[in-house]
C-alpha positions as CSV (number, residue, x, y, z in Angstrom):
1,X,-62.3,-79.5,-72.2
2,X,-62.0,-82.4,-74.6
3,X,-61.2,-80.2,-77.6
4,X,-57.4,-80.4,-78.1
5,X,-57.5,-76.9,-79.6
6,X,-58.6,-75.6,-76.2
7,X,-56.3,-77.6,-74.1
8,X,-53.1,-77.5,-76.2
9,X,-53.7,-74.7,-78.7
10,X,-53.2,-75.0,-82.5
11,X,-49.6,-75.5,-83.6
12,X,-48.2,-74.0,-86.8
13,X,-48.8,-76.4,-89.7
14,X,-46.9,-74.4,-92.4
15,X,-43.9,-72.1,-92.3
16,X,-45.0,-68.6,-93.1
17,X,-43.8,-65.0,-92.7
18,X,-44.8,-64.8,-89.0
19,X,-42.7,-67.9,-88.1
20,X,-39.8,-66.7,-90.1
21,X,-39.9,-63.3,-88.4
22,X,-39.9,-64.9,-84.9
23,X,-37.1,-67.3,-85.9
24,X,-35.0,-64.4,-87.0
25,X,-35.6,-62.7,-83.6
26,X,-34.3,-65.9,-82.0
27,X,-31.2,-65.9,-84.2
28,X,-30.5,-62.3,-83.3
29,X,-30.5,-62.8,-79.6
30,X,-29.4,-66.4,-79.3
31,X,-27.8,-67.7,-82.6
32,X,-28.3,-71.5,-82.6
33,X,-25.3,-72.1,-85.0
34,X,-23.2,-74.9,-83.6
35,X,-25.2,-75.2,-80.4
36,X,-27.2,-77.9,-78.7
37,X,-30.9,-76.8,-78.9
38,X,-34.0,-78.0,-77.2
39,X,-37.5,-77.1,-78.5
40,X,-40.0,-77.5,-75.7
41,X,-43.5,-78.1,-76.9
42,X,-42.4,-78.4,-80.5
43,X,-45.9,-79.1,-81.9
44,X,-45.5,-80.1,-85.6
45,X,-41.8,-79.6,-85.5
46,X,-41.5,-76.6,-87.7
47,X,-39.1,-74.6,-85.5
48,X,-37.3,-77.8,-84.6
49,X,-36.6,-78.4,-88.3
50,X,-35.5,-74.8,-88.7
51,X,-33.0,-75.1,-85.9
52,X,-31.5,-78.2,-87.6
53,X,-30.1,-76.1,-90.5
54,X,-27.4,-74.6,-88.3
55,X,-27.4,-76.2,-84.8
56,X,-25.0,-79.0,-83.9
57,X,-27.8,-81.0,-82.2
58,X,-31.6,-80.4,-81.8
59,X,-34.0,-82.2,-79.6
60,X,-37.8,-81.6,-79.3
61,X,-40.4,-82.6,-76.8
62,X,-44.2,-82.6,-77.4
63,X,-46.9,-83.9,-75.1
64,X,-49.5,-84.8,-77.8
65,X,-48.5,-88.2,-79.3
66,X,-50.1,-87.5,-82.7
67,X,-48.3,-84.2,-83.1
68,X,-45.0,-85.8,-81.9
69,X,-45.3,-88.5,-84.5
70,X,-45.9,-86.0,-87.3
71,X,-43.0,-83.8,-86.0
72,X,-40.7,-86.8,-86.4
73,X,-41.4,-86.6,-90.2
74,X,-39.8,-83.1,-90.2
75,X,-37.1,-83.4,-87.6
76,X,-35.1,-86.0,-85.8
77,X,-34.6,-86.1,-82.0
78,X,-38.2,-85.9,-81.0
79,X,-39.6,-87.3,-77.8
80,X,-43.1,-87.4,-76.2
81,X,-42.9,-85.7,-72.8
82,X,-44.4,-83.0,-70.7
83,X,-42.6,-79.7,-70.0
84,X,-42.8,-80.2,-66.3
85,X,-40.6,-83.3,-66.5
86,X,-38.0,-82.9,-69.3
87,X,-36.2,-86.2,-70.0
88,X,-32.7,-84.7,-70.0
89,X,-29.8,-84.3,-67.7
90,X,-28.9,-81.0,-66.0
91,X,-27.1,-78.4,-68.3
92,X,-27.7,-80.5,-71.4
93,X,-28.4,-77.7,-73.8
94,X,-26.9,-74.3,-74.9
95,X,-30.3,-73.0,-76.1
96,X,-33.8,-73.9,-74.8
97,X,-36.7,-72.6,-76.9
98,X,-40.4,-72.5,-76.0
99,X,-42.9,-71.1,-78.4
100,X,-46.4,-70.4,-77.0
101,X,-46.3,-73.4,-74.7
102,X,-46.1,-72.2,-71.0
103,X,-49.7,-70.9,-71.2
104,X,-50.9,-74.5,-71.8
105,X,-48.9,-76.6,-69.3
106,X,-50.4,-77.8,-66.0
107,X,-47.7,-76.1,-63.9
108,X,-46.0,-73.3,-65.7
109,X,-43.7,-72.5,-62.8
110,X,-42.4,-76.1,-62.8
111,X,-42.0,-76.1,-66.5
112,X,-40.0,-72.9,-66.3
113,X,-37.8,-74.4,-63.7
114,X,-37.2,-77.5,-65.9
115,X,-36.2,-75.4,-68.8
116,X,-33.7,-73.6,-66.6
117,X,-32.4,-76.9,-65.2
118,X,-31.5,-78.3,-68.6
119,X,-29.8,-75.1,-69.8
120,X,-26.0,-74.9,-69.2
121,X,-24.6,-71.8,-67.4
122,X,-24.0,-69.2,-70.1
123,X,-26.7,-70.7,-72.2
124,X,-29.9,-69.0,-73.2
125,X,-33.7,-69.5,-72.9
126,X,-35.9,-68.0,-75.5
127,X,-39.6,-67.8,-74.7
128,X,-42.8,-66.6,-76.5
129,X,-46.1,-66.5,-74.5
130,X,-49.4,-64.7,-75.0
131,X,-49.6,-61.1,-73.7
132,X,-52.5,-60.4,-71.3
133,X,-52.8,-56.8,-72.7
134,X,-53.4,-57.9,-76.3
135,X,-57.0,-56.9,-77.1
136,X,-58.0,-60.4,-78.3
137,X,-57.9,-63.8,-76.6
138,X,-56.8,-66.0,-79.5
139,X,-57.4,-69.3,-77.9
140,X,-61.2,-69.1,-77.9
141,X,-63.4,-69.2,-74.8
142,X,-66.1,-71.2,-73.0
143,X,-69.6,-69.9,-73.0
144,X,-72.5,-71.8,-71.4
145,X,-70.5,-75.0,-71.1
146,X,-69.4,-75.0,-74.8
147,X,-66.0,-74.2,-76.3
148,X,-66.0,-71.5,-79.0
149,X,-62.8,-71.3,-81.1
150,X,-61.6,-68.0,-82.4
151,X,-60.5,-64.5,-81.3
152,X,-62.5,-63.1,-78.4
153,X,-62.2,-59.3,-77.9
154,X,-61.4,-57.8,-74.5
155,X,-61.8,-60.9,-72.4
156,X,-58.3,-60.7,-71.0
157,X,-59.0,-57.2,-69.7
158,X,-61.5,-58.7,-67.2
159,X,-60.5,-59.3,-63.6
160,X,-58.6,-62.6,-63.3
161,X,-61.4,-64.6,-61.5
162,X,-63.9,-63.6,-64.2
163,X,-61.5,-63.9,-67.1
164,X,-60.6,-67.5,-65.9
165,X,-64.3,-68.5,-66.0
166,X,-64.4,-67.7,-69.7
167,X,-60.9,-68.9,-70.5
168,X,-60.0,-71.6,-68.0
169,X,-57.9,-73.6,-70.5
170,X,-55.1,-71.2,-71.2
171,X,-53.1,-68.5,-69.5
172,X,-52.1,-65.0,-70.7
173,X,-49.2,-63.2,-69.0
174,X,-48.5,-59.7,-67.9
175,X,-44.9,-58.7,-68.1
176,X,-44.5,-59.0,-64.3
177,X,-46.4,-62.3,-64.2
178,X,-44.0,-63.8,-66.8
179,X,-40.9,-62.6,-65.0
180,X,-42.3,-63.9,-61.8
181,X,-42.1,-67.5,-63.2
182,X,-38.3,-67.1,-63.2
183,X,-37.8,-64.9,-60.2
184,X,-36.2,-67.6,-58.1
185,X,-34.2,-69.2,-60.9
186,X,-30.5,-68.7,-61.8
187,X,-31.2,-66.5,-64.8
188,X,-30.9,-62.9,-65.9
189,X,-33.0,-61.1,-68.5
190,X,-31.2,-60.1,-71.7
191,X,-34.2,-58.9,-73.6
192,X,-38.0,-58.6,-73.0
193,X,-40.5,-57.0,-75.3
194,X,-43.9,-57.6,-76.8
195,X,-44.5,-58.2,-80.6
196,X,-47.5,-58.0,-82.9
197,X,-48.9,-60.8,-85.1
198,X,-47.6,-61.9,-88.4
199,X,-51.0,-61.6,-90.0
200,X,-50.4,-64.7,-92.1
201,X,-54.0,-65.8,-92.3
202,X,-55.1,-62.3,-93.2
203,X,-52.4,-62.2,-95.9
204,X,-53.9,-65.2,-97.6
205,X,-57.2,-63.3,-98.0
206,X,-56.0,-59.7,-98.3
207,X,-52.3,-59.2,-98.9
208,X,-52.6,-55.4,-99.0
209,X,-54.3,-55.2,-95.7
210,X,-51.8,-57.5,-94.1
211,X,-48.9,-55.4,-95.4
212,X,-50.5,-52.3,-94.0
213,X,-51.0,-53.8,-90.6
214,X,-47.5,-55.2,-90.5
215,X,-46.1,-51.8,-91.5
216,X,-48.1,-50.0,-88.8
217,X,-47.9,-52.4,-85.9
218,X,-44.2,-53.3,-86.4
219,X,-43.5,-49.6,-85.9
220,X,-45.5,-49.7,-82.7
221,X,-43.1,-52.3,-81.4
222,X,-40.6,-49.5,-81.0
223,X,-43.0,-47.3,-79.0
224,X,-44.8,-47.7,-75.6
225,X,-47.7,-49.3,-77.6
226,X,-45.7,-52.5,-77.9
227,X,-47.4,-53.2,-74.5
228,X,-50.5,-54.2,-76.5
229,X,-48.6,-56.7,-78.7
230,X,-49.8,-60.3,-79.3
231,X,-46.9,-62.1,-77.5
232,X,-44.1,-61.6,-75.1
233,X,-40.6,-62.3,-76.4
234,X,-38.3,-63.0,-73.5
235,X,-34.6,-63.9,-73.7
236,X,-32.9,-65.2,-70.6
237,X,-29.3,-66.1,-69.8
238,X,-28.6,-69.0,-67.5
239,X,-26.2,-68.0,-64.8
240,X,-24.3,-70.1,-62.2
241,X,-26.2,-71.2,-59.1
242,X,-25.7,-68.6,-56.4
243,X,-25.3,-65.6,-58.7
244,X,-27.9,-62.8,-58.5
245,X,-30.8,-63.5,-60.8
246,X,-33.8,-61.5,-61.8
247,X,-36.3,-59.7,-59.6
248,X,-40.0,-59.4,-60.2
């Protein structure tokens, strides 16, 4: 698994409609204005830079050195670190943001616990991760020992042992599986849904088709068919230790 695309995924290189839509979702549920914000797994620093327009302080961590260096060109406060060992003191941030990162870390439960640890009581965690029920695996797959980049249909619908043979490099989460990561943590769920893609790459080739898909699938987000969306969108509130947190 020496292809960095397989191990770490492909970060966003440009700010497009899909990123803007997700950022506005974050603002709706956890407005960063005047807050101390941490971007965990910041990639090229696009969201980190967006937070800096209104937040009082923004820090970002990225495991890949080359990406971290490039992110520093867009945003200050960047450090190279892994999500399982965040280099910050307890309760350091008002808002902790993680965009399509937990699926790539070595230990997602430990990374989740670290994000909770550095969030102050009353603060928020905002998390996007892949949805196991989305009809395509967007991180490619392994076939006969070789990695094949691209969208692979229906592989996530296979039983977990078989799915993990084709896609050993990345996780995809059911709603229960994602919540289970935080089941023993001092947090409560404020909002949890699934969202469909931004179709930005398609828009570059066929703007009309992209508009049609956005109009259709964004309506589906308000129906039971949101269960088939591309990503989970989870908003948590950090509560005091000892308070009743979430259940599976």
